C-alpha positions in Angstrom: -8.5 -56.9 13.8 -5.5 -57.8 15.7 -3.6 -54.4 16.6 -7.2 -54.0 18.6 -7.0 -56.4 20.6 -2.8 -55.4 21.1 -4.0 -52.1 22.2 -5.6 -53.8 25.2 -3.0 -57.0 25.4 -0.3 -56.0 28.1 2.4 -55.9 26.9 3.5 -58.4 28.7 1.4 -60.8 27.6 4.0 -63.4 26.3 1.5 -66.0 24.8 -0.5 -62.8 22.7 2.8 -62.0 20.9 3.9 -65.9 20.4 0.8 -66.3 18.6 1.8 -67.1 15.0 0.0 -65.7 12.2 0.8 -68.2 9.7 3.3 -70.3 8.1 4.9 -68.2 5.4 5.5 -70.9 3.2 1.2 -70.9 3.2 1.6 -67.8 1.2 1.1 -69.4 -2.4 1.7 -68.0 -5.7 -1.9 -67.6 -6.4 -2.7 -65.9 -2.4 -0.1 -63.7 -3.6 -1.6 -63.6 -7.0 -5.3 -62.3 -5.3 -3.4 -59.9 -2.8 -1.7 -58.4 -5.5 -4.6 -57.6 -7.0 -6.3 -56.2 -4.2 -3.6 -54.1 -3.2 -3.2 -53.0 -6.9 -6.8 -52.1 -7.1 -6.5 -50.3 -3.6 -3.8 -47.6 -5.0 -5.3 -47.3 -8.2 -8.6 -46.6 -5.9 -6.1 -44.4 -3.8 -4.9 -42.3 -6.5 -7.7 -41.6 -8.4 -9.3 -40.5 -4.9 -6.0 -38.0 -4.9 -6.9 -37.0 -8.3 -10.5 -36.0 -7.2 -9.6 -34.3 -4.3 -6.6 -32.2 -4.7 -6.0 -32.1 -8.2 -3.9 -34.8 -11.1 -1.2 -32.6 -11.2 -0.4 -32.6 -6.7 -1.9 -36.4 -6.6 0.7 -37.3 -9.3 3.6 -35.6 -8.3 6.1 -38.1 -6.8 8.0 -35.2 -4.4 4.7 -34.2 -3.2 3.9 -37.8 -2.8 7.6 -39.1 -1.1 7.1 -36.0 1.5 4.0 -36.8 2.1 5.0 -40.8 3.1 8.0 -38.5 5.3 5.5 -36.6 6.8 2.9 -39.8 7.7 5.8 -41.2 9.1 6.7 -38.6 11.6 3.1 -38.4 12.7 3.5 -42.3 13.5 6.8 -41.3 15.4 5.0 -38.1 16.9 2.5 -40.6 18.7 4.5 -43.2 20.1 6.7 -40.3 21.6 3.4 -39.0 23.0 2.8 -42.3 24.2 6.6 -43.1 25.8 6.1 -39.7 27.5 2.9 -40.2 29.0 1.1 -37.3 27.6 -2.0 -39.8 25.7 -2.2 -43.3 27.6 -1.8 -46.4 25.4 -5.4 -46.7 24.0 -5.6 -43.1 22.9 -2.1 -42.9 21.9 -2.4 -46.7 19.9 -5.9 -45.4 17.9 -3.6 -42.3 16.7 -0.5 -44.8 15.9 -2.7 -47.1 14.0 -4.2 -43.7 12.3 -1.3 -42.3 10.9 0.5 -45.9 9.6 -3.2 -47.0 7.4 -2.1 -42.5 6.1 1.4 -43.8 5.3 0.4 -46.5 4.1 -2.4 -44.5 1.6 0.9 -42.4 0.0 3.0 -45.9 -0.1 0.4 -47.5 -2.4 -0.2 -44.2 -4.6 3.7 -44.1 -5.0 3.7 -47.6 -5.9 0.6 -46.8 -8.4 2.4 -44.3 -9.8 6.2 -46.2 -10.5 3.9 -49.2 -12.1 5.3 -50.7 -8.9 4.3 -54.0 -7.9 4.7 -53.8 -4.1 3.8 -57.9 -3.4 6.3 -58.8 -6.0 8.9 -56.8 -4.0 7.8 -57.8 -0.8 9.0 -61.2 -1.8 12.0 -60.3 -3.8 13.0 -58.2 -0.6 11.7 -61.1 2.5 14.2 -63.6 0.3 17.1 -61.3 0.2 16.5 -60.8 4.1 16.5 -64.6 4.7 19.6 -64.7 3.2 20.6 -61.6 5.0 19.6 -62.4 8.2 19.4 -66.0 9.1 21.4 -67.9 11.9 22.5 -70.2 9.1 24.5 -67.5 7.2 24.8 -65.2 10.3 28.1 -67.7 10.6 30.1 -66.5 7.1 29.1 -62.7 6.3 32.0 -62.7 4.2 30.6 -64.7 1.8 27.2 -63.3 1.9 28.5 -59.8 1.3 30.6 -60.4 -1.5 27.6 -62.0 -2.9 25.4 -59.1 -2.6 28.8 -56.7 -3.8 28.5 -58.7 -7.4 24.4 -58.5 -7.6 24.0 -56.5 -10.6 21.1 -55.1 -9.8 18.5 -53.7 -7.0 19.1 -55.4 -3.8 15.5 -56.6 -3.5 15.4 -57.8 -6.8 15.1 -56.8 -10.3 11.7 -56.4 -11.2 11.0 -54.5 -7.9 13.7 -51.6 -9.9 11.6 -49.2 -11.1 12.9 -48.1 -15.0 11.9 -45.0 -16.7 10.0 -46.8 -18.9 7.7 -48.2 -16.1 6.2 -44.5 -14.7 3.3 -43.4 -15.5 4.2 -40.8 -18.6 1.8 -38.4 -17.0 3.7 -38.0 -13.9 5.1 -34.6 -12.9 8.7 -35.0 -12.8 10.9 -32.1 -10.8 14.2 -30.7 -12.3 16.1 -28.3 -10.6 14.4 -25.3 -12.2 10.8 -26.0 -9.6 12.1 -25.1 -6.7 
């Protein structure tokens, strides 16, 4: 697991951080399709576990899940803060940090499952968008890119990533102003 190695690697170990993770262009449609199926299965399993542990009303409550994402992201930040101020050493803080990242991932995948959102497809579209937005070649002409972005008639990460009301599972609990 690379993060385990990273916890042992000195922060100034340039060779470690320059190690390529693989050519993104090698991610073929087949590999992404398999990855998408695995992520979808993980999301489904996580949602089923949550239903078993906390009940359907809580597990499928998108507001609860969203607040879970934010809460766990706060715990990621808290772990980093404790390392930075010296309360935890890098190993202890790194282990807690990575554990909180997993908690964030769990909530994100549950949210994707509830919303019937294909995270791999969303990633591909967002990456393509960001490649246009942040590439060095396009940075010389940001006005053209900005006009292109403003002219889009869909979410910036792509139309298939946009969650429509009809895509959301019907049993998802919805909140209205009278709920709170």
